[in-house]
matplotlib code that plots the C-alpha trace (Angstrom):
import matplotlib.pyplot as plt

x = [0.2, 1.9, 0.4, 1.0, 2.7, 0.1, -0.9, 1.1, -0.4, -1.6, -3.3, -1.5, 1.1, 0.1, 1.8, 1.8, -1.0, 1.2, 4.0, 3.8, 5.0, 8.4, 9.3, 12.1, 13.7, 13.6, 17.1, 17.6, 18.1, 21.4, 19.9, 18.7, 22.0, 23.9, 21.5, 22.1, 25.9, 25.6, 23.6, 26.0, 29.0, 27.5, 26.4, 29.6, 31.7, 29.3, 30.6, 27.7, 28.6, 28.6, 25.8, 23.6, 24.1, 22.9, 20.0, 19.2, 19.4, 17.4, 20.6, 23.2, 26.4, 28.4, 26.3, 26.8, 30.6, 31.0, 29.0, 31.5, 34.5, 33.7, 32.9, 36.5, 35.9, 38.7, 37.6, 37.9, 39.6, 37.5, 36.4, 34.3, 35.1, 37.7, 37.7, 37.9, 40.8, 40.7, 39.9, 36.9, 35.5, 35.8, 34.5, 37.5, 39.1, 42.8, 43.9, 45.3, 43.3, 46.3, 47.1, 50.7, 52.4, 51.3, 53.8, 52.0, 52.8, 52.2, 48.5, 47.7, 47.5, 48.8, 51.6, 50.6, 52.0, 53.9, 52.9, 51.1, 52.2]
y = [-0.2, 2.9, 6.3, 9.0, 12.2, 15.1, 17.1, 20.2, 23.5, 25.1, 28.2, 31.6, 32.4, 35.4, 37.7, 36.4, 38.2, 38.9, 40.4, 44.3, 44.9, 46.1, 50.0, 50.9, 54.4, 56.7, 57.8, 61.6, 63.7, 65.6, 68.8, 66.9, 65.1, 68.2, 69.7, 66.7, 67.1, 70.9, 70.0, 67.1, 69.3, 71.9, 69.6, 67.9, 71.0, 72.0, 68.9, 66.6, 62.8, 61.1, 58.7, 61.4, 63.0, 59.8, 59.5, 63.2, 62.4, 59.0, 57.2, 54.9, 55.5, 54.7, 57.0, 60.0, 59.0, 59.0, 62.2, 64.1, 62.5, 63.4, 66.9, 67.0, 67.3, 66.7, 63.8, 63.8, 61.2, 58.1, 57.9, 60.8, 64.0, 62.7, 63.2, 66.6, 67.1, 65.4, 68.7, 69.1, 65.8, 65.9, 69.3, 70.6, 74.0, 73.2, 75.9, 74.7, 75.5, 75.2, 78.6, 80.2, 78.8, 75.0, 73.0, 71.5, 68.3, 67.7, 67.5, 70.1, 68.2, 69.4, 67.3, 65.2, 66.5, 69.4, 72.8, 71.8, 72.3]
z = [-0.1, -1.2, -0.8, -3.5, -2.6, -2.0, -5.0, -5.9, -4.8, -8.3, -6.7, -7.4, -4.7, -2.6, -0.3, 3.7, 5.2, 8.5, 6.5, 5.6, 2.1, 1.6, 1.0, -1.0, -0.3, -3.2, -4.6, -3.7, -6.9, -7.5, -5.9, -3.0, -2.5, -2.9, 0.0, 2.3, 1.8, 2.7, 5.8, 6.7, 6.4, 8.3, 11.2, 11.3, 11.7, 14.7, 16.4, 15.7, 15.2, 11.9, 13.4, 14.4, 11.0, 9.3, 11.5, 10.6, 7.2, 7.0, 5.6, 6.8, 8.6, 5.7, 3.3, 5.7, 6.2, 2.4, 1.9, 4.2, 2.7, -0.9, 0.3, 1.5, 5.2, 7.6, 9.6, 13.5, 15.4, 16.7, 19.9, 20.8, 22.1, 25.0, 28.6, 30.4, 32.5, 36.1, 37.9, 35.6, 36.5, 40.2, 40.5, 42.3, 41.5, 40.1, 42.4, 45.7, 48.8, 51.1, 52.9, 52.1, 55.2, 54.7, 52.4, 49.1, 47.6, 43.8, 43.3, 45.4, 48.5, 52.1, 53.4, 56.2, 59.4, 57.8, 58.8, 61.8, 65.1]

ax = plt.figure().add_subplot(projection="3d")
ax.plot(x, y, z, "-o")
ax.set_aspect("equal")
plt.show()
């Protein structure tokens, strides 16, 4: 008793009901691309990151980076803005708080036991 394989589905293929149709981005015109490049250069020179520019222009990071390079922008080093000096992070003033008669070590700290009597 051999059973035959099920008959092939001959109905026309339709889109799956749970899947939204794909939306393709329209390619910008030359004028739009020039305007985007101008905007990207201005924002980058004001200190905005490439990622933030890409999000604002609704394009990928690579596209925004390439756009800036093609405009001849000198790219910043990677890694963000860097850390501020230690005195700015701790909230302390870089000026020593020791009185003139107290000896001071490097770093602005008063030497223990020195100057006290």
